HTML snippet that shows the backbone in 3Dmol.js (N, CA, C, O; Angstrom):
<script src="https://3Dmol.org/build/3Dmol-min.js"></script>
<div id="view" style="width:600px;height:400px;position:relative"></div>
<script>
const pdb = `
ATOM      1  N   UNK A   1     193.922 236.810  60.936  1.00  0.00           N
ATOM      2  CA  UNK A   1     192.569 237.280  61.084  1.00  0.00           C
ATOM      3  C   UNK A   1     192.623 238.719  61.587  1.00  0.00           C
ATOM      4  O   UNK A   1     193.359 239.027  62.524  1.00  0.00           O
ATOM      5  N   UNK A   2     191.845 239.592  60.964  1.00  0.00           N
ATOM      6  CA  UNK A   2     191.758 240.983  61.391  1.00  0.00           C
ATOM      7  C   UNK A   2     190.528 241.148  62.277  1.00  0.00           C
ATOM      8  O   UNK A   2     189.434 240.700  61.933  1.00  0.00           O
ATOM      9  N   UNK A   3     190.726 241.799  63.427  1.00  0.00           N
ATOM     10  CA  UNK A   3     189.646 241.999  64.386  1.00  0.00           C
ATOM     11  C   UNK A   3     189.619 243.445  64.849  1.00  0.00           C
ATOM     12  O   UNK A   3     190.539 244.217  64.580  1.00  0.00           O
ATOM     13  N   UNK A   4     188.558 243.795  65.543  1.00  0.00           N
ATOM     14  CA  UNK A   4     188.380 245.169  66.020  1.00  0.00           C
ATOM     15  C   UNK A   4     187.516 245.134  67.273  1.00  0.00           C
ATOM     16  O   UNK A   4     186.824 244.149  67.532  1.00  0.00           O
ATOM     17  N   UNK A   5     187.559 246.221  68.051  1.00  0.00           N
ATOM     18  CA  UNK A   5     186.702 246.309  69.230  1.00  0.00           C
ATOM     19  C   UNK A   5     185.251 246.153  68.811  1.00  0.00           C
ATOM     20  O   UNK A   5     184.789 246.820  67.885  1.00  0.00           O
ATOM     21  N   UNK A   6     184.532 245.270  69.495  1.00  0.00           N
ATOM     22  CA  UNK A   6     183.131 245.038  69.186  1.00  0.00           C
ATOM     23  C   UNK A   6     182.899 243.890  68.216  1.00  0.00           C
ATOM     24  O   UNK A   6     181.762 243.639  67.816  1.00  0.00           O
ATOM     25  N   UNK A   7     183.965 243.188  67.831  1.00  0.00           N
ATOM     26  CA  UNK A   7     183.800 242.030  66.937  1.00  0.00           C
ATOM     27  C   UNK A   7     183.114 240.899  67.705  1.00  0.00           C
ATOM     28  O   UNK A   7     183.167 240.842  68.933  1.00  0.00           O
ATOM     29  N   UNK A   8     182.473 240.007  66.960  1.00  0.00           N
ATOM     30  CA  UNK A   8     181.827 238.839  67.565  1.00  0.00           C
ATOM     31  C   UNK A   8     182.890 237.815  67.960  1.00  0.00           C
ATOM     32  O   UNK A   8     183.741 237.452  67.147  1.00  0.00           O
ATOM     33  N   UNK A   9     182.839 237.358  69.194  1.00  0.00           N
ATOM     34  CA  UNK A   9     183.786 236.355  69.670  1.00  0.00           C
ATOM     35  C   UNK A   9     183.725 235.097  68.803  1.00  0.00           C
ATOM     36  O   UNK A   9     184.763 234.529  68.462  1.00  0.00           O
ATOM     37  N   UNK A  10     182.532 234.664  68.449  1.00  0.00           N
ATOM     38  CA  UNK A  10     182.380 233.452  67.641  1.00  0.00           C
ATOM     39  C   UNK A  10     183.000 233.616  66.252  1.00  0.00           C
ATOM     40  O   UNK A  10     183.520 232.654  65.688  1.00  0.00           O
ATOM     41  N   UNK A  11     182.947 234.821  65.705  1.00  0.00           N
ATOM     42  CA  UNK A  11     183.549 235.070  64.393  1.00  0.00           C
ATOM     43  C   UNK A  11     185.071 234.981  64.446  1.00  0.00           C
ATOM     44  O   UNK A  11     185.726 234.797  63.420  1.00  0.00           O
ATOM     45  N   UNK A  12     185.622 235.110  65.634  1.00  0.00           N
ATOM     46  CA  UNK A  12     187.065 234.987  65.817  1.00  0.00           C
ATOM     47  C   UNK A  12     187.422 233.546  66.186  1.00  0.00           C
ATOM     48  O   UNK A  12     188.247 232.909  65.531  1.00  0.00           O
ATOM     49  N   UNK A  13     186.795 233.056  67.229  1.00  0.00           N
ATOM     50  CA  UNK A  13     187.176 231.742  67.767  1.00  0.00           C
ATOM     51  C   UNK A  13     186.775 230.582  66.856  1.00  0.00           C
ATOM     52  O   UNK A  13     187.512 229.602  66.757  1.00  0.00           O
ATOM     53  N   UNK A  14     185.633 230.673  66.196  1.00  0.00           N
ATOM     54  CA  UNK A  14     185.173 229.575  65.340  1.00  0.00           C
ATOM     55  C   UNK A  14     186.135 229.275  64.200  1.00  0.00           C
ATOM     56  O   UNK A  14     186.605 228.143  64.083  1.00  0.00           O
ATOM     57  N   UNK A  15     186.444 230.261  63.353  1.00  0.00           N
ATOM     58  CA  UNK A  15     187.382 229.987  62.260  1.00  0.00           C
ATOM     59  C   UNK A  15     188.775 229.581  62.748  1.00  0.00           C
ATOM     60  O   UNK A  15     189.408 228.705  62.160  1.00  0.00           O
ATOM     61  N   UNK A  16     189.252 230.221  63.827  1.00  0.00           N
ATOM     62  CA  UNK A  16     190.577 229.861  64.327  1.00  0.00           C
ATOM     63  C   UNK A  16     190.601 228.413  64.818  1.00  0.00           C
ATOM     64  O   UNK A  16     191.574 227.692  64.596  1.00  0.00           O
ATOM     65  N   UNK A  17     189.527 227.993  65.485  1.00  0.00           N
ATOM     66  CA  UNK A  17     189.445 226.608  65.953  1.00  0.00           C
ATOM     67  C   UNK A  17     189.384 225.637  64.783  1.00  0.00           C
ATOM     68  O   UNK A  17     190.023 224.586  64.808  1.00  0.00           O
ATOM     69  N   UNK A  18     188.613 225.990  63.755  1.00  0.00           N
ATOM     70  CA  UNK A  18     188.517 225.122  62.580  1.00  0.00           C
ATOM     71  C   UNK A  18     189.882 224.954  61.911  1.00  0.00           C
ATOM     72  O   UNK A  18     190.252 223.844  61.528  1.00  0.00           O
ATOM     73  N   UNK A  19     190.619 226.036  61.771  1.00  0.00           N
ATOM     74  CA  UNK A  19     191.943 225.954  61.160  1.00  0.00           C
ATOM     75  C   UNK A  19     192.899 225.128  62.012  1.00  0.00           C
ATOM     76  O   UNK A  19     193.672 224.327  61.485  1.00  0.00           O
ATOM     77  N   UNK A  20     192.848 225.320  63.315  1.00  0.00           N
ATOM     78  CA  UNK A  20     193.701 224.548  64.220  1.00  0.00           C
ATOM     79  C   UNK A  20     193.331 223.067  64.195  1.00  0.00           C
ATOM     80  O   UNK A  20     194.208 222.205  64.238  1.00  0.00           O
ATOM     81  N   UNK A  21     192.047 222.775  64.125  1.00  0.00           N
ATOM     82  CA  UNK A  21     191.588 221.390  64.131  1.00  0.00           C
ATOM     83  C   UNK A  21     192.098 220.605  62.925  1.00  0.00           C
ATOM     84  O   UNK A  21     192.329 219.400  63.029  1.00  0.00           O
ATOM     85  N   UNK A  22     192.276 221.271  61.784  1.00  0.00           N
ATOM     86  CA  UNK A  22     192.804 220.562  60.616  1.00  0.00           C
ATOM     87  C   UNK A  22     194.224 220.088  60.872  1.00  0.00           C
ATOM     88  O   UNK A  22     194.616 219.015  60.412  1.00  0.00           O
ATOM     89  N   UNK A  23     194.997 220.881  61.602  1.00  0.00           N
ATOM     90  CA  UNK A  23     196.366 220.479  61.936  1.00  0.00           C
ATOM     91  C   UNK A  23     196.366 219.339  62.935  1.00  0.00           C
ATOM     92  O   UNK A  23     197.168 218.412  62.818  1.00  0.00           O
ATOM     93  N   UNK A  24     195.475 219.395  63.917  1.00  0.00           N
ATOM     94  CA  UNK A  24     195.394 218.341  64.929  1.00  0.00           C
ATOM     95  C   UNK A  24     194.981 217.024  64.280  1.00  0.00           C
ATOM     96  O   UNK A  24     195.566 215.978  64.561  1.00  0.00           O
ATOM     97  N   UNK A  25     193.971 217.079  63.411  1.00  0.00           N
ATOM     98  CA  UNK A  25     193.457 215.867  62.778  1.00  0.00           C
ATOM     99  C   UNK A  25     194.490 215.218  61.858  1.00  0.00           C
ATOM    100  O   UNK A  25     194.577 213.992  61.783  1.00  0.00           O
ATOM    101  N   UNK A  26     195.263 216.037  61.165  1.00  0.00           N
ATOM    102  CA  UNK A  26     196.224 215.487  60.211  1.00  0.00           C
ATOM    103  C   UNK A  26     197.586 215.212  60.840  1.00  0.00           C
ATOM    104  O   UNK A  26     198.382 214.445  60.299  1.00  0.00           O
ATOM    105  N   UNK A  27     197.847 215.837  61.973  1.00  0.00           N
ATOM    106  CA  UNK A  27     199.162 215.711  62.590  1.00  0.00           C
ATOM    107  C   UNK A  27     200.216 216.561  61.907  1.00  0.00           C
ATOM    108  O   UNK A  27     201.398 216.490  62.242  1.00  0.00           O
ATOM    109  N   UNK A  28     199.783 217.364  60.949  1.00  0.00           N
ATOM    110  CA  UNK A  28     200.692 218.233  60.198  1.00  0.00           C
ATOM    111  C   UNK A  28     200.229 219.676  60.366  1.00  0.00           C
ATOM    112  O   UNK A  28     199.060 219.977  60.126  1.00  0.00           O
ATOM    113  N   UNK A  29     201.134 220.582  60.779  1.00  0.00           N
ATOM    114  CA  UNK A  29     200.720 221.991  60.877  1.00  0.00           C
ATOM    115  C   UNK A  29     200.326 222.519  59.498  1.00  0.00           C
ATOM    116  O   UNK A  29     201.164 222.618  58.602  1.00  0.00           O
ATOM    117  N   UNK A  30     199.061 222.852  59.337  1.00  0.00           N
ATOM    118  CA  UNK A  30     198.574 223.315  58.034  1.00  0.00           C
ATOM    119  C   UNK A  30     198.425 224.834  57.966  1.00  0.00           C
ATOM    120  O   UNK A  30     198.545 225.429  56.896  1.00  0.00           O
ATOM    121  N   UNK A  31     198.166 225.445  59.098  1.00  0.00           N
ATOM    122  CA  UNK A  31     197.950 226.895  59.117  1.00  0.00           C
ATOM    123  C   UNK A  31     198.714 227.521  60.274  1.00  0.00           C
ATOM    124  O   UNK A  31     198.761 226.974  61.376  1.00  0.00           O
ATOM    125  N   UNK A  32     199.307 228.668  60.008  1.00  0.00           N
ATOM    126  CA  UNK A  32     199.845 229.513  61.069  1.00  0.00           C
ATOM    127  C   UNK A  32     198.893 230.702  61.136  1.00  0.00           C
ATOM    128  O   UNK A  32     198.777 231.470  60.181  1.00  0.00           O
ATOM    129  N   UNK A  33     198.221 230.847  62.256  1.00  0.00           N
ATOM    130  CA  UNK A  33     197.239 231.922  62.367  1.00  0.00           C
ATOM    131  C   UNK A  33     197.782 233.050  63.239  1.00  0.00           C
ATOM    132  O   UNK A  33     198.510 232.826  64.206  1.00  0.00           O
ATOM    133  N   UNK A  34     197.405 234.259  62.866  1.00  0.00           N
ATOM    134  CA  UNK A  34     197.772 235.468  63.600  1.00  0.00           C
ATOM    135  C   UNK A  34     196.511 236.304  63.735  1.00  0.00           C
ATOM    136  O   UNK A  34     195.769 236.475  62.768  1.00  0.00           O
ATOM    137  N   UNK A  35     196.267 236.823  64.924  1.00  0.00           N
ATOM    138  CA  UNK A  35     195.125 237.713  65.150  1.00  0.00           C
ATOM    139  C   UNK A  35     195.686 239.123  65.270  1.00  0.00           C
ATOM    140  O   UNK A  35     196.529 239.395  66.124  1.00  0.00           O
ATOM    141  N   UNK A  36     195.210 240.017  64.404  1.00  0.00           N
ATOM    142  CA  UNK A  36     195.749 241.371  64.347  1.00  0.00           C
ATOM    143  C   UNK A  36     194.627 242.400  64.414  1.00  0.00           C
ATOM    144  O   UNK A  36     193.491 242.141  64.017  1.00  0.00           O
ATOM    145  N   UNK A  37     194.980 243.566  64.926  1.00  0.00           N
ATOM    146  CA  UNK A  37     194.052 244.703  64.971  1.00  0.00           C
ATOM    147  C   UNK A  37     194.824 245.958  64.579  1.00  0.00           C
ATOM    148  O   UNK A  37     196.049 245.932  64.465  1.00  0.00           O
ATOM    149  N   UNK A  38     194.110 247.040  64.377  1.00  0.00           N
ATOM    150  CA  UNK A  38     194.731 248.274  63.913  1.00  0.00           C
ATOM    151  C   UNK A  38     195.839 248.734  64.854  1.00  0.00           C
ATOM    152  O   UNK A  38     196.942 249.029  64.394  1.00  0.00           O
ATOM    153  N   UNK A  39     195.580 248.804  66.142  1.00  0.00           N
ATOM    154  CA  UNK A  39     196.559 249.299  67.113  1.00  0.00           C
ATOM    155  C   UNK A  39     197.360 248.193  67.787  1.00  0.00           C
ATOM    156  O   UNK A  39     198.377 248.467  68.423  1.00  0.00           O
ATOM    157  N   UNK A  40     196.914 246.952  67.656  1.00  0.00           N
ATOM    158  CA  UNK A  40     197.546 245.873  68.395  1.00  0.00           C
ATOM    159  C   UNK A  40     197.102 245.916  69.854  1.00  0.00           C
ATOM    160  O   UNK A  40     196.389 246.834  70.258  1.00  0.00           O
ATOM    161  N   UNK A  41     197.509 244.952  70.627  1.00  0.00           N
ATOM    162  CA  UNK A  41     197.114 244.897  72.031  1.00  0.00           C
ATOM    163  C   UNK A  41     195.752 244.245  72.189  1.00  0.00           C
ATOM    164  O   UNK A  41     195.303 243.484  71.332  1.00  0.00           O
ATOM    165  N   UNK A  42     195.105 244.562  73.305  1.00  0.00           N
ATOM    166  CA  UNK A  42     193.822 243.936  73.608  1.00  0.00           C
ATOM    167  C   UNK A  42     192.675 244.608  72.862  1.00  0.00           C
ATOM    168  O   UNK A  42     192.591 245.834  72.797  1.00  0.00           O
ATOM    169  N   UNK A  43     191.799 243.789  72.303  1.00  0.00           N
ATOM    170  CA  UNK A  43     190.526 244.286  71.781  1.00  0.00           C
ATOM    171  C   UNK A  43     189.444 243.581  72.596  1.00  0.00           C
ATOM    172  O   UNK A  43     189.643 242.469  73.085  1.00  0.00           O
ATOM    173  N   UNK A  44     188.313 244.234  72.730  1.00  0.00           N
ATOM    174  CA  UNK A  44     187.219 243.642  73.493  1.00  0.00           C
ATOM    175  C   UNK A  44     186.097 243.258  72.546  1.00  0.00           C
ATOM    176  O   UNK A  44     185.617 244.078  71.763  1.00  0.00           O
ATOM    177  N   UNK A  45     185.690 242.010  72.627  1.00  0.00           N
ATOM    178  CA  UNK A  45     184.615 241.514  71.772  1.00  0.00           C
ATOM    179  C   UNK A  45     183.265 241.919  72.353  1.00  0.00           C
ATOM    180  O   UNK A  45     183.182 242.406  73.481  1.00  0.00           O
ATOM    181  N   UNK A  46     182.208 241.710  71.567  1.00  0.00           N
ATOM    182  CA  UNK A  46     180.849 241.986  72.035  1.00  0.00           C
ATOM    183  C   UNK A  46     180.531 241.159  73.278  1.00  0.00           C
ATOM    184  O   UNK A  46     179.750 241.584  74.129  1.00  0.00           O
ATOM    185  N   UNK A  47     181.138 239.979  73.379  1.00  0.00           N
ATOM    186  CA  UNK A  47     180.913 239.090  74.522  1.00  0.00           C
ATOM    187  C   UNK A  47     181.717 239.524  75.755  1.00  0.00           C
ATOM    188  O   UNK A  47     181.741 238.818  76.763  1.00  0.00           O
ATOM    189  N   UNK A  48     182.372 240.683  75.671  1.00  0.00           N
ATOM    190  CA  UNK A  48     183.203 241.214  76.760  1.00  0.00           C
ATOM    191  C   UNK A  48     184.384 240.312  77.096  1.00  0.00           C
ATOM    192  O   UNK A  48     184.827 240.258  78.243  1.00  0.00           O
ATOM    193  N   UNK A  49     184.886 239.609  76.096  1.00  0.00           N
ATOM    194  CA  UNK A  49     186.097 238.811  76.228  1.00  0.00           C
ATOM    195  C   UNK A  49     187.186 239.542  75.454  1.00  0.00           C
ATOM    196  O   UNK A  49     187.018 239.863  74.277  1.00  0.00           O
ATOM    197  N   UNK A  50     188.289 239.797  76.119  1.00  0.00           N
ATOM    198  CA  UNK A  50     189.399 240.489  75.465  1.00  0.00           C
ATOM    199  C   UNK A  50     190.303 239.500  74.751  1.00  0.00           C
ATOM    200  O   UNK A  50     190.527 238.385  75.221  1.00  0.00           O
ATOM    201  N   UNK A  51     190.820 239.932  73.603  1.00  0.00           N
ATOM    202  CA  UNK A  51     191.702 239.102  72.783  1.00  0.00           C
ATOM    203  C   UNK A  51     192.983 239.899  72.536  1.00  0.00           C
ATOM    204  O   UNK A  51     192.932 241.070  72.161  1.00  0.00           O
ATOM    205  N   UNK A  52     194.122 239.259  72.746  1.00  0.00           N
ATOM    206  CA  UNK A  52     195.405 239.904  72.496  1.00  0.00           C
ATOM    207  C   UNK A  52     195.726 239.824  71.006  1.00  0.00           C
ATOM    208  O   UNK A  52     195.641 238.754  70.403  1.00  0.00           O
ATOM    209  N   UNK A  53     196.092 240.955  70.421  1.00  0.00           N
ATOM    210  CA  UNK A  53     196.366 241.022  68.984  1.00  0.00           C
ATOM    211  C   UNK A  53     197.729 241.648  68.717  1.00  0.00           C
ATOM    212  O   UNK A  53     198.303 242.326  69.569  1.00  0.00           O
ATOM    213  N   UNK A  54     198.221 241.406  67.524  1.00  0.00           N
ATOM    214  CA  UNK A  54     199.397 242.115  67.048  1.00  0.00           C
ATOM    215  C   UNK A  54     198.915 243.298  66.207  1.00  0.00           C
ATOM    216  O   UNK A  54     197.776 243.314  65.739  1.00  0.00           O
ATOM    217  N   UNK A  55     199.773 244.264  66.023  1.00  0.00           N
ATOM    218  CA  UNK A  55     199.422 245.437  65.225  1.00  0.00           C
ATOM    219  C   UNK A  55     199.429 245.061  63.743  1.00  0.00           C
ATOM    220  O   UNK A  55     200.359 244.406  63.272  1.00  0.00           O
ATOM    221  N   UNK A  56     198.401 245.471  63.016  1.00  0.00           N
ATOM    222  CA  UNK A  56     198.284 245.138  61.593  1.00  0.00           C
ATOM    223  C   UNK A  56     199.517 245.563  60.813  1.00  0.00           C
ATOM    224  O   UNK A  56     199.942 244.853  59.902  1.00  0.00           O
ATOM    225  N   UNK A  57     200.098 246.704  61.153  1.00  0.00           N
ATOM    226  CA  UNK A  57     201.269 247.195  60.429  1.00  0.00           C
ATOM    227  C   UNK A  57     202.498 246.309  60.610  1.00  0.00           C
ATOM    228  O   UNK A  57     203.472 246.453  59.872  1.00  0.00           O
ATOM    229  N   UNK A  58     202.468 245.395  61.582  1.00  0.00           N
ATOM    230  CA  UNK A  58     203.591 244.492  61.812  1.00  0.00           C
ATOM    231  C   UNK A  58     203.512 243.246  60.910  1.00  0.00           C
ATOM    232  O   UNK A  58     204.461 242.467  60.837  1.00  0.00           O
ATOM    233  N   UNK A  59     202.394 243.073  60.240  1.00  0.00           N
ATOM    234  CA  UNK A  59     202.228 241.919  59.353  1.00  0.00           C
ATOM    235  C   UNK A  59     202.960 242.164  58.035  1.00  0.00           C
ATOM    236  O   UNK A  59     202.978 243.285  57.528  1.00  0.00           O
ATOM    237  N   UNK A  60     203.558 241.119  57.489  1.00  0.00           N
ATOM    238  CA  UNK A  60     204.225 241.199  56.199  1.00  0.00           C
ATOM    239  C   UNK A  60     203.242 240.734  55.127  1.00  0.00           C
ATOM    240  O   UNK A  60     202.978 239.536  55.025  1.00  0.00           O
ATOM    241  N   UNK A  61     202.698 241.640  54.332  1.00  0.00           N
ATOM    242  CA  UNK A  61     201.714 241.252  53.321  1.00  0.00           C
ATOM    243  C   UNK A  61     202.214 240.167  52.367  1.00  0.00           C
ATOM    244  O   UNK A  61     201.414 239.381  51.861  1.00  0.00           O
ATOM    245  N   UNK A  62     203.515 240.111  52.114  1.00  0.00           N
ATOM    246  CA  UNK A  62     204.057 239.094  51.212  1.00  0.00           C
ATOM    247  C   UNK A  62     203.953 237.689  51.803  1.00  0.00           C
ATOM    248  O   UNK A  62     203.991 236.706  51.063  1.00  0.00           O
ATOM    249  N   UNK A  63     203.821 237.581  53.118  1.00  0.00           N
ATOM    250  CA  UNK A  63     203.727 236.280  53.767  1.00  0.00           C
ATOM    251  C   UNK A  63     202.305 235.844  54.062  1.00  0.00           C
ATOM    252  O   UNK A  63     202.093 234.825  54.720  1.00  0.00           O
ATOM    253  N   UNK A  64     201.333 236.599  53.586  1.00  0.00           N
ATOM    254  CA  UNK A  64     199.926 236.309  53.889  1.00  0.00           C
ATOM    255  C   UNK A  64     199.307 235.512  52.749  1.00  0.00           C
ATOM    256  O   UNK A  64     199.423 235.874  51.579  1.00  0.00           O
ATOM    257  N   UNK A  65     198.652 234.428  53.116  1.00  0.00           N
ATOM    258  CA  UNK A  65     197.949 233.625  52.131  1.00  0.00           C
ATOM    259  C   UNK A  65     196.464 233.976  52.111  1.00  0.00           C
ATOM    260  O   UNK A  65     195.894 234.230  51.050  1.00  0.00           O
ATOM    261  N   UNK A  66     195.845 233.989  53.282  1.00  0.00           N
ATOM    262  CA  UNK A  66     194.411 234.220  53.408  1.00  0.00           C
ATOM    263  C   UNK A  66     194.160 235.214  54.529  1.00  0.00           C
ATOM    264  O   UNK A  66     194.785 235.131  55.587  1.00  0.00           O
ATOM    265  N   UNK A  67     193.253 236.149  54.306  1.00  0.00           N
ATOM    266  CA  UNK A  67     192.865 237.108  55.346  1.00  0.00           C
ATOM    267  C   UNK A  67     191.406 236.867  55.706  1.00  0.00           C
ATOM    268  O   UNK A  67     190.531 236.874  54.840  1.00  0.00           O
ATOM    269  N   UNK A  68     191.158 236.658  56.973  1.00  0.00           N
ATOM    270  CA  UNK A  68     189.796 236.564  57.498  1.00  0.00           C
ATOM    271  C   UNK A  68     189.529 237.825  58.300  1.00  0.00           C
ATOM    272  O   UNK A  68     190.428 238.350  58.957  1.00  0.00           O
ATOM    273  N   UNK A  69     188.305 238.310  58.249  1.00  0.00           N
ATOM    274  CA  UNK A  69     187.931 239.501  59.010  1.00  0.00           C
ATOM    275  C   UNK A  69     186.715 239.160  59.845  1.00  0.00           C
ATOM    276  O   UNK A  69     185.690 238.720  59.322  1.00  0.00           O
ATOM    277  N   UNK A  70     186.837 239.366  61.149  1.00  0.00           N
ATOM    278  CA  UNK A  70     185.715 239.103  62.056  1.00  0.00           C
ATOM    279  C   UNK A  70     184.600 240.103  61.791  1.00  0.00           C
ATOM    280  O   UNK A  70     184.849 241.238  61.384  1.00  0.00           O
ATOM    281  N   UNK A  71     183.379 239.671  62.026  1.00  0.00           N
ATOM    282  CA  UNK A  71     182.232 240.562  61.903  1.00  0.00           C
ATOM    283  C   UNK A  71     181.746 240.977  63.277  1.00  0.00           C
ATOM    284  O   UNK A  71     182.311 240.587  64.299  1.00  0.00           O
ATOM    285  N   UNK A  72     180.699 241.767  63.283  1.00  0.00           N
ATOM    286  CA  UNK A  72     180.069 242.144  64.538  1.00  0.00           C
ATOM    287  C   UNK A  72     180.080 243.635  64.797  1.00  0.00           C
ATOM    288  O   UNK A  72     180.766 244.407  64.128  1.00  0.00           O
ATOM    289  N   UNK A  73     179.292 244.012  65.795  1.00  0.00           N
ATOM    290  CA  UNK A  73     179.261 245.392  66.271  1.00  0.00           C
ATOM    291  C   UNK A  73     178.476 245.421  67.576  1.00  0.00           C
ATOM    292  O   UNK A  73     177.676 244.528  67.854  1.00  0.00           O
ATOM    293  N   UNK A  74     178.707 246.420  68.341  1.00  0.00           N
ATOM    294  CA  UNK A  74     178.025 246.544  69.637  1.00  0.00           C
ATOM    295  C   UNK A  74     176.540 246.884  69.489  1.00  0.00           C
ATOM    296  O   UNK A  74     175.742 246.550  70.366  1.00  0.00           O
ATOM    297  N   UNK A  75     176.163 247.539  68.401  1.00  0.00           N
ATOM    298  CA  UNK A  75     174.764 247.943  68.243  1.00  0.00           C
ATOM    299  C   UNK A  75     173.976 247.043  67.289  1.00  0.00           C
ATOM    300  O   UNK A  75     172.822 247.339  66.976  1.00  0.00           O
ATOM    301  N   UNK A  76     174.579 245.956  66.827  1.00  0.00           N
ATOM    302  CA  UNK A  76     173.876 245.024  65.963  1.00  0.00           C
ATOM    303  C   UNK A  76     173.894 245.391  64.495  1.00  0.00           C
ATOM    304  O   UNK A  76     173.420 244.616  63.664  1.00  0.00           O
ATOM    305  N   UNK A  77     174.424 246.544  64.156  1.00  0.00           N
ATOM    306  CA  UNK A  77     174.546 246.947  62.759  1.00  0.00           C
ATOM    307  C   UNK A  77     175.967 246.675  62.287  1.00  0.00           C
ATOM    308  O   UNK A  77     176.921 247.064  62.961  1.00  0.00           O
ATOM    309  N   UNK A  78     176.130 246.013  61.136  1.00  0.00           N
ATOM    310  CA  UNK A  78     177.481 245.733  60.646  1.00  0.00           C
ATOM    311  C   UNK A  78     178.297 247.015  60.501  1.00  0.00           C
ATOM    312  O   UNK A  78     177.788 248.056  60.084  1.00  0.00           O
ATOM    313  N   UNK A  79     179.567 246.909  60.853  1.00  0.00           N
ATOM    314  CA  UNK A  79     180.455 248.055  60.670  1.00  0.00           C
ATOM    315  C   UNK A  79     181.631 247.622  59.812  1.00  0.00           C
ATOM    316  O   UNK A  79     181.986 246.444  59.770  1.00  0.00           O
ATOM    317  N   UNK A  80     182.223 248.575  59.140  1.00  0.00           N
ATOM    318  CA  UNK A  80     183.418 248.340  58.352  1.00  0.00           C
ATOM    319  C   UNK A  80     184.463 249.338  58.832  1.00  0.00           C
ATOM    320  O   UNK A  80     184.482 250.486  58.389  1.00  0.00           O
ATOM    321  N   UNK A  81     185.340 248.896  59.748  1.00  0.00           N
ATOM    322  CA  UNK A  81     186.353 249.821  60.255  1.00  0.00           C
ATOM    323  C   UNK A  81     187.225 250.352  59.117  1.00  0.00           C
ATOM    324  O   UNK A  81     187.856 249.566  58.410  1.00  0.00           O
ATOM    325  N   UNK A  82     187.271 251.672  58.928  1.00  0.00           N
ATOM    326  CA  UNK A  82     188.011 252.239  57.794  1.00  0.00           C
ATOM    327  C   UNK A  82     189.498 251.888  57.807  1.00  0.00           C
ATOM    328  O   UNK A  82     190.108 251.764  56.746  1.00  0.00           O
ATOM    329  N   UNK A  83     190.083 251.726  58.982  1.00  0.00           N
ATOM    330  CA  UNK A  83     191.506 251.390  59.034  1.00  0.00           C
ATOM    331  C   UNK A  83     191.765 249.976  58.497  1.00  0.00           C
ATOM    332  O   UNK A  83     192.824 249.709  57.930  1.00  0.00           O
ATOM    333  N   UNK A  84     190.797 249.078  58.678  1.00  0.00           N
ATOM    334  CA  UNK A  84     190.946 247.729  58.125  1.00  0.00           C
ATOM    335  C   UNK A  84     190.787 247.769  56.609  1.00  0.00           C
ATOM    336  O   UNK A  84     191.529 247.096  55.892  1.00  0.00           O
ATOM    337  N   UNK A  85     189.829 248.550  56.112  1.00  0.00           N
ATOM    338  CA  UNK A  85     189.638 248.686  54.663  1.00  0.00           C
ATOM    339  C   UNK A  85     190.911 249.242  54.022  1.00  0.00           C
ATOM    340  O   UNK A  85     191.356 248.745  52.987  1.00  0.00           O
ATOM    341  N   UNK A  86     191.484 250.253  54.625  1.00  0.00           N
ATOM    342  CA  UNK A  86     192.699 250.884  54.098  1.00  0.00           C
ATOM    343  C   UNK A  86     193.852 249.886  54.089  1.00  0.00           C
ATOM    344  O   UNK A  86     194.596 249.807  53.111  1.00  0.00           O
ATOM    345  N   UNK A  87     194.006 249.123  55.171  1.00  0.00           N
ATOM    346  CA  UNK A  87     195.090 248.141  55.249  1.00  0.00           C
ATOM    347  C   UNK A  87     194.920 247.083  54.166  1.00  0.00           C
ATOM    348  O   UNK A  87     195.890 246.710  53.507  1.00  0.00           O
ATOM    349  N   UNK A  88     193.705 246.602  53.979  1.00  0.00           N
ATOM    350  CA  UNK A  88     193.456 245.578  52.963  1.00  0.00           C
ATOM    351  C   UNK A  88     193.776 246.108  51.564  1.00  0.00           C
ATOM    352  O   UNK A  88     194.349 245.389  50.744  1.00  0.00           O
ATOM    353  N   UNK A  89     193.412 247.351  51.292  1.00  0.00           N
ATOM    354  CA  UNK A  89     193.693 247.918  49.982  1.00  0.00           C
ATOM    355  C   UNK A  89     195.187 247.928  49.692  1.00  0.00           C
ATOM    356  O   UNK A  89     195.611 247.702  48.559  1.00  0.00           O
ATOM    357  N   UNK A  90     195.980 248.192  50.722  1.00  0.00           N
ATOM    358  CA  UNK A  90     197.428 248.217  50.533  1.00  0.00           C
ATOM    359  C   UNK A  90     198.050 246.826  50.518  1.00  0.00           C
ATOM    360  O   UNK A  90     199.016 246.590  49.792  1.00  0.00           O
ATOM    361  N   UNK A  91     197.506 245.897  51.313  1.00  0.00           N
ATOM    362  CA  UNK A  91     198.113 244.571  51.449  1.00  0.00           C
ATOM    363  C   UNK A  91     197.640 243.573  50.400  1.00  0.00           C
ATOM    364  O   UNK A  91     198.388 242.662  50.045  1.00  0.00           O
ATOM    365  N   UNK A  92     196.427 243.721  49.900  1.00  0.00           N
ATOM    366  CA  UNK A  92     195.842 242.726  48.999  1.00  0.00           C
ATOM    367  C   UNK A  92     196.704 242.428  47.767  1.00  0.00           C
ATOM    368  O   UNK A  92     196.836 241.261  47.397  1.00  0.00           O
ATOM    369  N   UNK A  93     197.287 243.426  47.126  1.00  0.00           N
ATOM    370  CA  UNK A  93     198.089 243.111  45.944  1.00  0.00           C
ATOM    371  C   UNK A  93     199.314 242.223  46.240  1.00  0.00           C
ATOM    372  O   UNK A  93     199.869 241.603  45.333  1.00  0.00           O
ATOM    373  N   UNK A  94     199.725 242.169  47.509  1.00  0.00           N
ATOM    374  CA  UNK A  94     200.908 241.391  47.886  1.00  0.00           C
ATOM    375  C   UNK A  94     200.559 240.006  48.412  1.00  0.00           C
ATOM    376  O   UNK A  94     201.395 239.104  48.364  1.00  0.00           O
ATOM    377  N   UNK A  95     199.349 239.821  48.910  1.00  0.00           N
ATOM    378  CA  UNK A  95     198.946 238.550  49.506  1.00  0.00           C
ATOM    379  C   UNK A  95     198.722 237.508  48.415  1.00  0.00           C
ATOM    380  O   UNK A  95     198.358 237.835  47.286  1.00  0.00           O
ATOM    381  N   UNK A  96     198.950 236.228  48.782  1.00  0.00           N
ATOM    382  CA  UNK A  96     198.712 235.145  47.818  1.00  0.00           C
ATOM    383  C   UNK A  96     197.244 234.911  47.682  1.00  0.00           C
ATOM    384  O   UNK A  96     196.825 234.041  46.919  1.00  0.00           O
TER     385      UNK A  96
END
`;
const viewer = $3Dmol.createViewer("view");
viewer.addModel(pdb, "pdb");
viewer.setStyle({}, {cartoon: {color: "spectrum"}});
viewer.zoomTo();
viewer.render();
</script>
């Protein structure tokens, strides 16, 4: 999952919980999830909860099946972080 400062906490935690719950319910690990941001390290959500992330450049696009991107912004207007758009343009051809 790609995140950024000002993302909605629910847009991060909800999908991650849903993916984890499928593994718990089945008893079989179905998803390996990674939370990444442009710089890595802590990002702060709109809810003022910090989330630890890995740097997007550390991800191997060949090992990615699905990319989720959190939504949100501090001013209520959707934003599209250009660094995430650029990363997706480069990684998408390699992802499954």
